[in-house]
Structures are given as structure tokens and as C-alpha cells.
C-alpha positions as CSV (number, residue, x, y, z in Angstrom):
1,M,-43.5,-47.7,47.8
2,P,-47.2,-48.0,46.7
3,R,-48.8,-50.7,49.4
4,A,-50.2,-53.0,46.4
5,F,-46.4,-53.2,44.6
6,A,-45.0,-53.8,48.5
7,C,-47.4,-56.7,48.9
8,A,-46.5,-58.2,45.4
9,L,-43.1,-57.9,46.2
10,W,-43.2,-59.4,49.5
11,R,-45.1,-62.4,48.2
12,A,-42.8,-62.9,45.4
13,C,-39.8,-62.9,47.9
14,M,-41.6,-65.3,50.2
15,K,-42.4,-67.5,47.0
16,E,-38.4,-67.3,46.1
17,Q,-37.9,-68.5,49.7
18,L,-40.3,-71.5,49.3
19,M,-38.4,-72.4,45.9
20,E,-35.2,-72.6,47.5
21,K,-36.9,-74.8,50.1
22,Y,-38.3,-77.0,47.7
23,K,-34.5,-77.5,46.0
24,Y,-33.5,-79.5,49.1
25,R,-36.3,-81.7,49.4
26,T,-35.2,-85.4,49.4
27,E,-38.7,-87.5,49.5
28,F,-42.0,-87.6,48.1
29,P,-43.8,-90.0,50.1
30,A,-47.6,-89.6,48.8
31,L,-46.3,-90.4,45.3
32,M,-45.0,-93.6,46.2
33,D,-48.4,-94.5,48.0
34,E,-51.7,-95.4,46.0
35,G,-53.5,-95.1,49.1
36,A,-52.2,-91.4,50.3
37,P,-54.8,-88.8,51.6
38,K,-55.7,-86.7,48.1
39,H,-54.3,-83.3,49.9
40,E,-51.1,-85.1,50.4
41,V,-50.8,-86.2,46.9
42,L,-51.6,-82.9,45.6
43,Q,-48.7,-81.4,47.9
44,D,-46.3,-84.0,46.8
45,Q,-47.1,-83.3,43.2
46,Y,-46.8,-79.3,43.4
47,D,-43.7,-79.8,45.4
48,F,-42.0,-82.7,43.0
49,L,-42.8,-79.7,39.9
50,C,-41.6,-77.1,42.1
51,D,-38.2,-79.3,42.6
52,L,-37.7,-79.6,39.0
53,W,-38.6,-76.0,37.8
54,H,-36.6,-74.2,40.2
55,N,-33.7,-72.8,38.4
56,P,-31.7,-69.8,39.8
57,G,-30.3,-69.4,36.5
58,N,-33.8,-68.3,35.1
59,R,-34.7,-65.9,38.4
60,G,-35.9,-62.7,37.4
61,S,-36.8,-63.6,33.9
62,S,-40.3,-64.1,32.6
63,I,-40.6,-68.2,32.3
64,F,-44.0,-70.6,32.0
65,G,-44.1,-74.1,33.4
66,N,-46.8,-76.5,31.4
67,L,-49.0,-79.2,32.3
68,C,-51.4,-81.1,30.4
69,F,-54.7,-82.8,31.0
70,R,-56.8,-85.4,29.1
71,R,-59.9,-86.4,30.2
72,K,-60.6,-90.5,30.3
73,G,-62.0,-91.5,27.3
74,S,-61.2,-88.3,25.3
75,T,-58.1,-87.4,23.0
76,K,-58.3,-84.0,23.7
77,M,-55.3,-82.6,25.2
78,I,-55.9,-79.5,27.4
79,D,-52.6,-77.3,27.9
80,K,-52.1,-75.2,31.0
81,F,-49.3,-72.7,31.0
82,F,-48.7,-70.5,34.3
83,P,-45.7,-68.2,35.0
84,L,-43.2,-69.2,37.5
85,H,-42.4,-66.1,39.1
86,G,-44.5,-64.2,41.5
87,E,-47.3,-66.2,43.2
88,V,-47.3,-69.4,41.5
89,T,-50.7,-71.1,42.1
90,F,-50.4,-74.3,39.6
91,D,-51.5,-76.6,42.7
92,R,-55.5,-75.2,42.0
93,I,-54.9,-76.5,38.6
94,L,-53.8,-80.0,39.8
95,Q,-57.0,-79.9,41.9
96,R,-59.3,-78.5,38.9
97,Y,-58.1,-81.4,36.9
98,D,-58.4,-84.2,39.3
99,R,-56.1,-87.4,38.7
100,H,-59.2,-89.7,39.1
101,K,-60.8,-88.1,35.9
102,F,-58.3,-86.8,33.7
103,D,-54.8,-88.1,32.6
104,Q,-52.0,-85.4,34.1
105,Y,-49.1,-84.7,32.2
106,F,-46.2,-82.1,33.0
107,S,-43.3,-80.5,30.5
108,P,-40.2,-81.3,32.9
109,N,-38.8,-78.0,31.0
110,V,-39.8,-74.5,31.1
111,Y,-40.5,-71.9,28.5
112,A,-39.7,-68.2,27.6
113,R,-43.1,-68.0,25.9
114,P,-46.4,-69.8,27.1
115,R,-46.4,-72.2,24.1
116,R,-44.9,-75.6,24.1
117,L,-42.4,-75.5,21.2
118,A,-38.8,-76.7,21.5
119,A,-37.6,-73.4,20.4
120,C,-39.2,-71.9,23.7
121,V,-37.7,-73.8,26.1
122,V,-34.6,-72.1,28.1
123,M,-31.8,-73.4,30.1
124,T,-32.4,-76.4,31.9
125,R,-30.5,-78.7,34.3
126,L,-32.6,-81.9,33.2
127,G,-32.2,-85.1,30.9
128,W,-35.0,-86.9,30.4
129,C,-36.4,-90.4,28.6
130,D,-39.2,-92.5,28.2
131,V,-37.6,-95.9,29.3
132,D,-40.4,-98.2,28.5
133,E,-39.6,-101.4,29.1
134,A,-35.8,-101.1,29.3
135,D,-34.3,-101.1,32.8
136,P,-33.8,-97.7,33.8
137,F,-31.3,-98.8,36.6
138,A,-29.1,-100.0,33.9
139,F,-28.7,-96.3,32.3
140,D,-25.6,-94.5,32.9
141,P,-25.4,-92.7,34.6
142,K,-28.5,-93.6,36.8
143,P,-31.6,-91.6,36.9
144,S,-32.6,-89.0,39.4
145,F,-36.2,-89.9,39.1
146,V,-38.0,-93.3,37.9
147,W,-41.6,-93.6,37.9
148,Q,-43.7,-96.5,36.6
149,T,-46.3,-95.3,33.6
150,S,-48.0,-98.4,33.3
151,P,-47.3,-102.4,34.1
152,G,-43.6,-103.1,32.9
153,R,-42.9,-99.3,31.5
154,T,-41.0,-96.2,33.2
155,Q,-40.1,-92.8,32.3
156,A,-37.0,-91.2,34.1
157,L,-35.4,-87.8,34.6
158,W,-32.0,-87.0,35.4
159,R,-30.7,-83.6,37.4
160,W,-27.6,-82.2,36.0
161,D,-25.2,-80.6,38.3
162,R,-25.2,-77.3,36.1
163,P,-27.7,-76.2,33.2
164,H,-27.4,-76.7,29.4
165,S,-29.0,-75.2,26.2
166,A,-32.2,-77.0,25.3
167,A,-30.4,-78.5,22.2
168,Q,-27.5,-79.8,24.6
169,A,-29.8,-81.4,27.2
170,S,-31.8,-82.9,24.3
171,A,-28.5,-84.3,22.9
172,F,-27.8,-85.8,26.2
173,S,-31.4,-87.2,26.5
174,K,-31.0,-88.6,22.8
175,A,-27.8,-90.5,23.9
176,L,-29.4,-92.0,26.9
177,A,-32.3,-93.5,24.9
178,Y,-30.3,-95.0,22.1
179,R,-27.3,-96.4,24.4
180,H,-29.7,-98.1,26.8
181,G,-33.0,-98.9,25.0
182,G,-35.5,-96.2,26.0
183,D,-37.8,-94.5,23.3
184,K,-35.6,-93.1,20.6
185,G,-38.4,-90.5,19.4
186,G,-38.5,-89.1,22.7
187,S,-35.6,-86.6,23.2
188,A,-37.5,-83.3,22.0
189,A,-37.1,-80.5,24.8
190,N,-40.7,-80.2,24.6
191,K,-41.2,-83.5,25.7
192,L,-44.6,-84.5,28.1
193,L,-44.1,-86.9,30.7
194,R,-46.6,-88.6,33.0
195,L,-47.1,-87.2,36.3
196,P,-46.2,-89.2,39.1
197,G,-49.1,-90.0,41.7
198,S,-51.9,-89.8,38.7
199,F,-53.5,-92.5,37.0
200,N,-53.2,-94.0,33.6
201,H,-56.7,-94.0,32.2
202,K,-56.1,-95.8,28.9
203,P,-58.8,-98.3,28.4
204,V,-56.1,-101.2,27.8
205,Y,-55.2,-100.8,31.4
206,D,-57.0,-101.0,34.5
207,K,-56.2,-97.6,35.7
208,P,-53.0,-98.3,37.1
209,F,-51.5,-96.0,39.5
210,I,-48.3,-94.1,38.7
211,P,-46.1,-94.5,41.6
212,L,-42.6,-92.9,42.0
213,L,-40.2,-95.5,42.4
214,H,-36.8,-93.9,43.0
215,F,-35.7,-90.4,43.8
216,E,-31.9,-89.4,43.9
217,P,-31.5,-85.7,45.5
218,Q,-27.4,-85.9,44.6
219,L,-27.2,-83.7,41.4
220,I,-25.4,-85.5,38.7
221,T,-21.8,-84.5,37.5
222,K,-21.3,-87.1,35.0
223,R,-22.9,-86.8,31.4
224,P,-23.7,-89.6,29.0
225,K,-21.5,-89.7,26.3
226,L,-22.7,-88.0,23.4
227,L,-23.6,-89.9,19.9
228,T,-21.6,-90.0,16.8
229,K,-22.5,-88.8,13.4
230,G,-22.9,-92.7,12.7
231,N,-25.4,-93.4,15.2
232,E,-28.0,-90.5,15.2
233,T,-26.4,-87.5,16.7
234,H,-28.1,-84.5,15.7
235,V,-27.5,-81.5,18.4
236,A,-29.2,-78.8,17.0
237,E,-33.2,-78.3,17.4
238,P,-34.6,-78.9,13.9
239,K,-36.6,-75.6,12.5
240,A,-39.9,-75.4,13.2
241,L,-42.2,-76.0,10.0
242,E,-45.2,-74.0,9.0
243,M,-47.9,-76.4,8.3
244,N,-51.8,-77.0,7.9
245,P,-53.2,-80.2,9.2
246,H,-56.8,-79.4,8.2
247,G,-56.3,-79.2,4.4
248,H,-55.9,-82.9,3.6
249,D,-57.2,-85.9,4.9
250,R,-55.0,-89.1,6.0
251,I,-57.2,-91.7,3.3
252,S,-56.9,-89.0,0.2
253,V,-53.3,-88.8,1.1
254,W,-52.7,-92.4,1.1
255,K,-54.8,-92.7,-2.4
256,K,-52.6,-90.2,-3.9
257,Y,-49.3,-91.6,-2.9
258,R,-50.2,-95.1,-2.8
259,P,-47.9,-96.3,-6.1
260,K,-44.9,-94.7,-4.6
261,L,-45.3,-95.8,-0.8
262,K,-43.8,-98.6,0.8
263,V,-46.2,-101.7,2.1
264,T,-45.7,-100.9,5.8
265,T,-46.4,-96.8,5.4
266,G,-49.6,-97.7,3.4
267,H,-50.8,-99.9,5.8
268,L,-50.1,-97.6,8.7
269,L,-51.9,-94.9,6.8
270,R,-54.9,-96.8,6.3
271,H,-55.2,-98.1,10.3
272,N,-58.2,-96.3,11.8
273,T,-57.0,-97.9,15.5
274,A,-53.4,-98.1,16.9
275,Q,-52.7,-101.8,16.0
276,A,-49.3,-101.8,18.0
277,P,-47.9,-100.3,21.2
278,D,-45.0,-98.8,19.6
279,R,-46.6,-95.3,18.8
280,S,-43.5,-93.3,18.5
281,R,-42.0,-95.7,15.7
282,R,-45.3,-95.7,13.7
283,I,-45.5,-92.3,13.8
284,F,-41.7,-91.9,12.3
285,S,-42.7,-94.5,9.6
286,I,-45.9,-92.5,8.3
287,I,-43.9,-89.1,8.2
288,A,-40.3,-90.5,6.8
289,G,-42.3,-92.5,4.3
290,L,-44.7,-89.8,2.9
291,H,-41.8,-87.3,2.9
292,E,-39.6,-89.5,0.7
293,V,-42.1,-89.9,-1.8
294,G,-42.7,-86.0,-2.1
295,A,-45.5,-85.3,-0.1
296,S,-45.8,-81.8,0.9
297,I,-45.7,-80.6,4.6
298,D,-49.5,-79.8,4.8
299,E,-50.0,-83.4,3.2
300,I,-47.9,-85.1,5.6
301,A,-49.3,-82.9,8.7
302,G,-53.2,-83.7,7.4
303,A,-52.2,-87.5,7.6
304,V,-50.6,-87.6,10.8
305,W,-53.4,-85.4,12.6
306,T,-55.9,-88.0,11.9
307,S,-53.8,-91.3,12.5
308,P,-54.8,-93.1,15.4
309,Y,-50.8,-93.6,16.5
310,F,-50.6,-89.7,16.9
311,R,-53.9,-89.5,18.4
312,D,-53.6,-92.2,20.9
313,K,-50.2,-90.6,22.1
314,Y,-50.8,-86.5,21.8
315,G,-54.3,-86.0,21.4
316,D,-55.3,-82.8,19.2
317,D,-51.8,-81.1,20.4
318,L,-50.9,-79.0,17.6
319,D,-47.7,-78.2,18.9
320,A,-46.8,-81.9,19.1
321,L,-47.6,-82.3,15.6
322,E,-45.4,-79.5,14.8
323,T,-42.4,-80.8,16.6
324,E,-42.9,-84.3,15.2
325,V,-43.2,-83.5,11.7
326,S,-40.6,-81.1,11.9
327,R,-38.0,-83.1,13.9
328,I,-38.3,-86.2,11.6
329,I,-38.2,-84.5,8.4
330,A,-34.8,-82.9,9.7
331,R,-33.6,-86.4,11.0
332,V,-34.4,-88.0,7.6
333,E,-32.8,-85.0,5.3
334,A,-29.8,-85.5,7.8
335,A,-29.5,-89.2,6.9
336,Q,-29.8,-88.6,3.1
């Protein structure tokens, strides 16, 4: 056996053993303490992500983790994918995109290809929710992880005792949000969440620390009851639509369809700054409103791409645009 290949195999085996060890971690103290030393925060962020991304069912296959960063004061999202086999070195990425200079995000799920599309998500043991202002401990079942993203707002993850398809995991996540007051627009399998231990650099806040508030290592055997057709169930992932967001600008789209648009949709299209905190609801209103009056996919994509509600939430993330437009159009059509 060639020496280089043997060394690579040995490193891969050692990494698998490390990933097995992360599976049994029970605490991440540096993610709960704003004053923790930098090296301890980086280590606990790394361990936290390894704990989530470890999945024996995907061992041996090529899978990718995803981190995203946004420099404070910017809307540009920086996507970073890395393989989760062999030598996993995303700790260097966390160090490069320092939490004091960048908003740090992660995808709780992993991908068969290095592109953040729901269709690329592999089997997952996780459920997820933007809890927002609801009580995370009133959810049934209770979450495995809870962290605070801004004053009074939290996000949460559930670790199931067995893996599910991306569509099924998304359906469980949707049921959690609808039944308990979370963000109803956040159940897509390629969802991004803020990384515990980082900071929220939005100008409206005073750079709050994002602490991990709760961690329960016990896997969850209970599942939320899925929604029925009457209260928004839609288990299948929507078909990804082809779109060009650069061919139409928001104001020209508004002018073209102004006579047919609802007043609220027209107002949202004319806003140059986000004037309400619930960005997901406003994005939904814009997409649904334009679709209902017959706007083309490219016109909708162009209008949403420069909307302050989309930019404030996703920056210049084309994958997020494709996902939101495809998901919302599919939901509107299913309800008709």
C-alpha cells in the first residue's frame, strides 16, 4: 500500500473516532459564556457542529457541511462548503471569519453536493425552528438545543432517535412551528441558523452575544403530530424553479402590476428599508401577491432580490432566493 494512501487512511480513521467521541459530548460551556477565551469558543463551536453533523448512516458517502458568514455592515453572504470525510478542518474557517467581525451562520443539515439546495440535503436526525418570541420549552416535544439570537428571540434544534428524509424532517419542523408559534416560513431543509457563541451584528441591536441556553443529549423518541391538509401540511419538497433575478427591477415590476396588486403587496414592493421585524411574512406576501396577479418567475425573482426584507434576512444568497420563491409558489398553488 503506498505510504501516502496509508497516511490518508489513518487520518480518516482517526477522524471517524473523533466524530464518534463528539457524539457523546454533554456540554458546551464556552458557548454559554460571553467571556470565554477565544480558543475555547472556537473549540466548542467546532464540537457543537461535529455533534450535529455526525451521522453513521452517511458514513462512507461524500457529504458536505455548510457555514455562512456576513461581514458586519454588509449584506453579502459568504458560503463555505467542506467535505465531512477525511480530514475535517472547518475550525480554520471559523477562525478566519472571526465572530467579532462577521455574523456566523450554519446549516444544521448536510448535503450530497456543495450547494445549499433542499434537494441536496441527505438523511437527517434533526428538526429545526426559528422559535422567535415563542416559548421554546412549551414545544412538544421539548428541543435538544436552544440558543438566543437577539433579545427575546431564540432558535432551536431537535435530535431524533433515527434519521428521516429531508422532506419528512421538514414536515416535522413545520408542524413544530405551526403548533407552537415559531416562524412558519422556516421549515425548508436548507435552513440557515445563527451559530451559538457568535454575535448578532444587526445595527438595531447592541451586538448581543448568542448564548447556548439549553442542551439535552438524550435523543428524542417522540415526534410532533404532522399537520393535516387543512392546516398547511405539505411534506414533499417543492420543485426547484429556474429563475433569473437580474432581468427585472423591483419598481418596474410594481409599476407593471400595480393595478392588480393588493394594497399591502404594493406598499411592500415600494419599501426601500425593512419597516417590520417579521421579514419572512413580508417575503411571502410579495411572492404570493405577484404570483397571484400573473407575474413571471423572473419578474418575481427580480422584485424579491432587491427587496429590503429579503436582503436583510438573506443578503445576496441566490440559493435562498431560489428556495423561497419555489417554496412559496408551491404553497400558494397547493392552496388553490
